[in-house]
N, C-alpha and C positions, 0 to 999 in steps of 0.2 A: 938571132932570136934564141934565147936560152930555154931549153926544156927542163921542166921540173918533174920529179918523181915522188909519189906518195906511197909509203909502205902500208900494205893491208894485211900484214901477217897476223894471224890469230894465235892465241896460246896453243901450243902443240898438245895433242892428246884429248882435247875437249870432245871431239866426235866419238872417240873410243869409249869415253865415260858414258855418253848418252846412249850409245849402242848397247853397252853392258847393262845399264839400268833398264833399258827397254826389254832386253832378253829376260831379265829377272822378272819383270812384270808379266811378260808373256808366259813364262814358266809357271808363275803363281796362278794365272788365269787358267792355264791348261790343267794344273793340278786340281783346281776347284772344279772345273768341268768334269774331270775324270771322277772325282769323289762324288759329285752330284749324280753323274751317270750311273755309277755303281749303286748308289743309294736308291735311285729310281728303279733300276733293274731288280734289286733285292726286294723293294716294296711291292713290285708287280708279282714277284714269285711268292711273297708272303700272302698277298691278296688272293692269288689263285688257289692257295691252300686254305686260307681262313674262310673264304666264302662257302665252299662246299662243306667244310667242317662244321660251320655254324648251322647250316641247313640240316645236315644229318643229325647233329646233336639235338636240334629243336624237337625232333619227334619223341624224345624222352622227357619232354616237359609234361606229357600226359601219359596216363596208362591206357590199356586197351579199351577201357570204357569211356575214355575222354575226360577223366578226372585229373586235376592238377596233381602231378606226382613226379617231381624231378628226380632223375636217377643220375647222380654225379658220375659214378664209375662208367656207366654206359655212354654218357655224353663225352667223357674224356677219351674213351676208346674210339668213338667215331671221329673225334677231332684228330687224334693221333694217327689213325689210319690215313686220313686225307693229307695230313702233313707229310707223312712218309711217301705217299703217292706223288707228292710234288717236290721230292728230293730233299726234304729235311729229315734229320735223324737217320742217316743211312746205316748207322751201326746198331740201330735198335732191332730187337728180335721179338718185341711184344708191343701190342697196341694198348698201352696204359702209361701211367706216369711213374712206374717203378724204375729200379735201376737198369732194367733191360728195355725200357720203353722210351718215350719221347721226353728225354731229359738232356740238359746241356752236354753231359759227358758223351752222349752218343751222336753229337753233331759237330762237324768241323768248325762251324761258326758259333758254337756254344749257344744254340738257339734255345729259347724258352717257349713252352706252350702253356697257356692258361685258359681255363674254361670256367665261366661264371654265369650262374643263373640265380637271381637276376643280374644284369650287367652292373659293373662297378664304375663305369666312366661313360662319357658321351651323353647324347640327348635322351637315352633310354635308361639312364642310371636308376637302379632300384625298381624298375618297372616289371611286374609279374608277367609270366607268359612269354618271356624272351630269354635267349641265351647269347652270351658274348664269348667269342673265341679270339684270343690275342696271341700273335706270334711275334717274337722279338729275336733278332739275330744280328750278327756283325759282319763287316767286310773290311779288308785292309784299307787304310787311309793313306793317301799320298800327301795332300796339303796339310791335314791335321797332324800327320806324322812329323812334319817339320817342327810343329809346336809341341811335340811330345805325346800326341794322341795317336797311337799306332792303329787303332781300329775305330770305325764309325758304327754306331748302333742305330738300327731301324726297327720300328715297332708298328704293326698293322693289326687292326681289329675289324671284326665283322659281327653283326647282330642279326639273328633270325628269330622269328616269332612263330608261335603255335597257339594262338588264342582266338581263332575265328569264331565269331558269334558270342564272345564273352564280354561282359562289361568290366571296366576297371573296378577293383575291389575297394577303393577308397571313396568315402562319402564327402569328405572335406579335404581339399588339397590346396595348400598355399605354396606357390612355386617360388616366391621371392627368396633368393639364396644369400642376400646380404642383410646385415643388421642395420635397418634404416627405418625411421618413422614409427618406432614402437613395435608392438607385437604384430606378426603377420597373420596369426590366427587369433580371433578374439570372440569370447562370449560375454556380452554385456547385458545390463539391465536387471541382474539379480534373479532371473528366472532359471528354468531348467531346460536344457537341450538334451534330448534322449535319442540316441541312435541304436537301432535294434533290427534284427531280421524281420522282414515282412512275413505275413502269414503264408506258410507253405514254402518259404525259402530255406534251403538247407546249405547253400554254398556260403563260404566264409566271406565276409566283407563288412562294409560300414565303418571302415577305418578313418582315422584322422591323420593327416600327414602335413607337417610344417617344415619347410626347408630352412627357415631363418636360423642363423647361428646365435641369436641374441640370448644372453643369460650365461651364468657361470655355474649353476648347480647341475651336475650330471650324475645324480645318484638314483635316477629313475623314481623320483619321489616329488610330486607336485608340491612346491613349497608355498607358504602363506606370505604373499606380498614381499618377495625378496627382489628388489630392483627390477630392471627391465628383463623381458623374457621373450621367447619366440611365440609361445602359446599362453595367453592371459585369459583367466576365467573369473568373471564377476557373477557368481551364481553357481550353477552345476552343469557339468558336461559329462554325460554318460556315453561311453563308446566301447565297442568290443576291444579296440586297441588304438593307442595314439603313438605315432612315430614322430619325434621332434628332434631336429638337428641340434637346436639349442636347448633351452630349459623351459619348464612349465611352472607357472605361478598362478595363485588364486588370491582373491581379495574377499575374505569373509570368514565364517566360522561354521562349526557343526558339520553338516553334510556337504557344504559348499566345496567347489573345486572339481577335480577329476574323479569320477566315480566309475568303477568297473561293474560289469554285469554280475548278477547274482552267482556266487560260487567261484568268482575269479578274484584272486588276491592282488595281482599286479597286472596292469594293462597299459603301462607307460614305458617307452624306450627313449630316454634322453641321450643325445649324441648319436642319433640314428643317421643312416646314410641318406644323402639327398635323393629325392625322387625326381626323375626326369618327367617332362611333360608327356602324359600318356596319350594326348591327342595331337601331338606334333605331326605335321605333315598331312592332316586331314584335308581333302580337297574342298575348295570353296565353291559355293554355288555361283554359276555364271548369270549375270543379270540378263543376258540375251535369251536365256532359256525360260524366262518367266514373263508373264504378261505385265503390262503397266497397271499399277494399282488404281482403283476407282475410289475417289474421295466421297464422303457422305453427301456433298452437294451435287453429285452426279458427274463432275468433271474427272478426267483421268490425269494422273500424274504422268509427266513426260520426261525423257532424258535431258531436256533443256529447262526443266522447272527451276525457278529461282527462289521458291519459297516452299514451306512445308504444307502438307495437307491439313486444312483447318478443321477442327472438331469443336464445335461450340453449340450451346443450347439455342436453337433457332428453328422455327417452323419449317424452313426449307432445307435445313442442314441436319440437325439432330433434334427432332421434335420431342416435346415434353408430353408424355402420356397422362399427365395430371399428377405426377409424383414430385414435381419441383426439380426433376433431373432430365436433361436431354439425353436421348438414346441414339448413339451413333453406331451404325452397322458398317463394318469393313469386310471386304473380300480379299483373298490372298493376291500377292503380286509384288511388284517393285514400286516403292514409294520414294521418289526422288525428293530429297529435302526432309524426309521423315514425317512425323506427326506433331502438330502443335495443338495440344489439348487444353481447352479453356476450362473455366470453373463450371461445376455442377453438370458433369458429363459422365455417363456410363457407356463404356465401350463394349460392343459385341463383335466377336471375331468368328468368321467361318473357319473350319479346319483348313490347314494348308501352310504354305511357306510365305512368310512376310519378310521382305528384304527392305531394310531402311537404308537407302542409298544416300547417306548423309543426313544430318539433322538429328538423328536419334529420336527420342521421345521427350518433348518439352511439356512441362506442366506449369500452370500458373494458378495462383489463388487456392481455392478449396477444391481443386480438381480431384476426381476419383475415377478409377478405372476398374471395371469388373470384366474380366475376360471370360465370356461364355459364348456358346454358339449363337447363331443368329436367331434361333428359336427361343432364346431366353431360358428362364427356369434355372434349374440347378445342374444342367448338363455342362460339363467343363469342355472347353475347346481343346482339340488336338492340333497344336500349332508348333511351328518353328520360326523364331525371329532371328534374323541375321543382320547385324549392324555393321555397315562398311562405308566406303566412299562412293559417291556418284561419279560418272565419267568426266565431269567438268570441275572436279576439285583440283586445285584451289581456286580456279577462275571464278566459279560460283560458290561463294562461301557456304550457302545453304546445303551444298552437296558434299560437305566434309563431315566425316564421322563425328558423332557427339554422344552424349550420355544416354543411357536407357534408364528411365525412371517409371516404374509401375507402382502406384500406391492405390489403396482401396479403403475407403472409410467403412464399407460394409463387407465386401467380399472380394477376394481374388481367387479365381478358379481357372487353372490352365494346366493342361498336360501336353507333353511333347508328342509330336507325330509318331505313331506306331505303324507296324506292318499293315494292319487292317485299314487304317485311315489313309495311308499313302497309296495303297493299292486301289482303294475306292476313288481317290483323286485321279489316278491314271485311267481307271475304267470309265470315268466321266469325261475323259479327254483332256485332263489337266496335265501339268508338267510332272516329271518324276521327282518326287521328294524323298524316295526311299533311301538314298545314300546318306541322308541326315536324320533318319528316324531315331528318336531318342534324344535329340538335341532340342531343348526348350528355348534357350537364349544363347546367342553367340556374339560376343563383342570381338570383332575381327582384330587379331593381333598384328596384322600386316598393313593396316590402313593408316590414315594420316593422324589419327588421335586414339591410339590403342589403349591409352591409360584412362580414357573416359569411364567414369564409374558406372556400375550397374546397381540400382537400388530397387528393392522389391519389398512388398509387404503391405500390411494394413492393420487396423485397430480391432477388427472383429474376426473375420475368417480368412485365412491364408492357406489355400490348398493347392499344392503344385506337385508335378511329377516330371522328371526328365533331367537332363544334364545341362548345367549352366557353365559355359566355357568363356573365360575372359583371361587369357594367359598373361596380359600385361596390365590388367585393371583390377580394382578392388570391387568385390561383390558384397553388398550390405543388405542383409535380409532382416526385416522387422517382423517378428512373430506376433506382435500385439502385446497388450498389457493384461488381458483378462481371458485368455483362451485356455483350453484344457485338453489339447491333444487330439489324436486321430479318432478316438472313440466318441467324440462329442458332436458328431454330425456337422451341421452348418456353422456352429460356433467354434470350430476347431482351428488349430494351427498345425496342419499336417503337411510335412514337406518330404515327399518321397523323391528326393532330389540328390544329385551329385554336383558339387561345386568344384571346378578346377579353375583356379584363379591365381593372380599374382598375390593377392591378399583377400581374406574373407572375414566377415563379422556377422555374427548372429545376435540380434538384439531383441529383447522382449522381457517383460516382467512376469510372464506366466510359463506354462508348459508348451514347449515346441517339440513335437515328436517327428523324427526322421526315420521312417521305416526303410531299411535297405532292400530294394527290390530291383535286381539287375535287369529284369525284363522291361522296366520303364526307362532304362538309361541307354545311352549311345553304345552300340555294340562295336567292339574293336574287331574289324574285319581284316586281320593281318595274319598271314601264314606264309612262311618262307623268309627269304632275305629281305631285311628292311633298312639296313645301314651298313 
């Protein structure tokens, strides 16, 4: 029997090539890990310096009397001190940004120290009452060094606030920072919108701020009908100051367009910095902390409700007192599925928190809503309305967030919950609504349908006070066609409000007055490190 032999010899050196390639890959991974590790350590060192620096600098946002009075030099001195305490700028001999202080020449990593009030980047960009400290430094790079980058740069920021108990100074804020869908801030209808300090108010405020970059004219002059713009005015808008990232245009003649207060020659800044969301991070109400809402027919809304609370003219639901309109009375609480308001209904609301857990407010036909207290008359309700999702969204479609639509053919009268009303609710054994006092309407920006529009207004009297917050939705307010401002009593269009929304529009062919009254608005309870 003959034995056969099969040769299995492989090309020599193949294993050596594989091992060498593997070593290179391992070396690259090790270099990346080392670079990232050094960057992380430097970031932690910068954060340890920036955090106390921002907190210390924030105390110079106000003077001894509590008035807004930013002291740049003092803020820089505090920031420099804490940077040096955390081993930056070891060669500095002074706590300032002079040649002897916290400048790159006095740091082995060529560190930079920047102090800005208001912040110039991040979620609080342009927000008053806040200071931002930025520390930027470098460390030797291993992996990037192979590619010719000898050093890696790491930048860390911290933001601190000192504005406890103060309202944001802007009356109309459009947060949309992209040019899309036309003007983000709009005055329509040919009427006049006038923003001015309320009686007795001495603090500065009532500003308009539009983040949209739309438009090409940047000469701080509102032009007549020149293409698309960020702020578009058909009629007249009077404000203490307008900050517009893009441009301002108007459509009309004579006194139409942007009008400054008496004695002020220029109140427009085109190309202004973006304004961050001043209410970002506000804690949301928990549904479990509030009772189930009671519908007008006597039934209670429940966490498993599959339809809205029905409001219609009916002897057993919303009886007609002989005026041709059914009167519906609601008490505070959580309404799973929202409100479905039929034709010829007047809505009366007791003071307190109303949570629309899905559904929003639906109107049909000639519906009208007048928000007054249960006693009727001319007393306006002190309320807060929060529109969000129910616990079973999307399984129960009715419990998914929807539009808020308040219209009134006769009157709309509602003011936000204030300190006195929320304390009265607590004293009566009700839930604590004080954390949200000053909020009139809130379209939740974190729920399933955050772009659902908020529409408010009427054809006769529209009287509101408080903050309207819809960070991802458009707020459309109709001031009516024949109203004449706050001094005209029940036939007024008086809006002592603040709108913080993705987009806003004020519509109406007459006079809409917006007195700036910070006591009626949401108070920014922020002091110390916030970002």
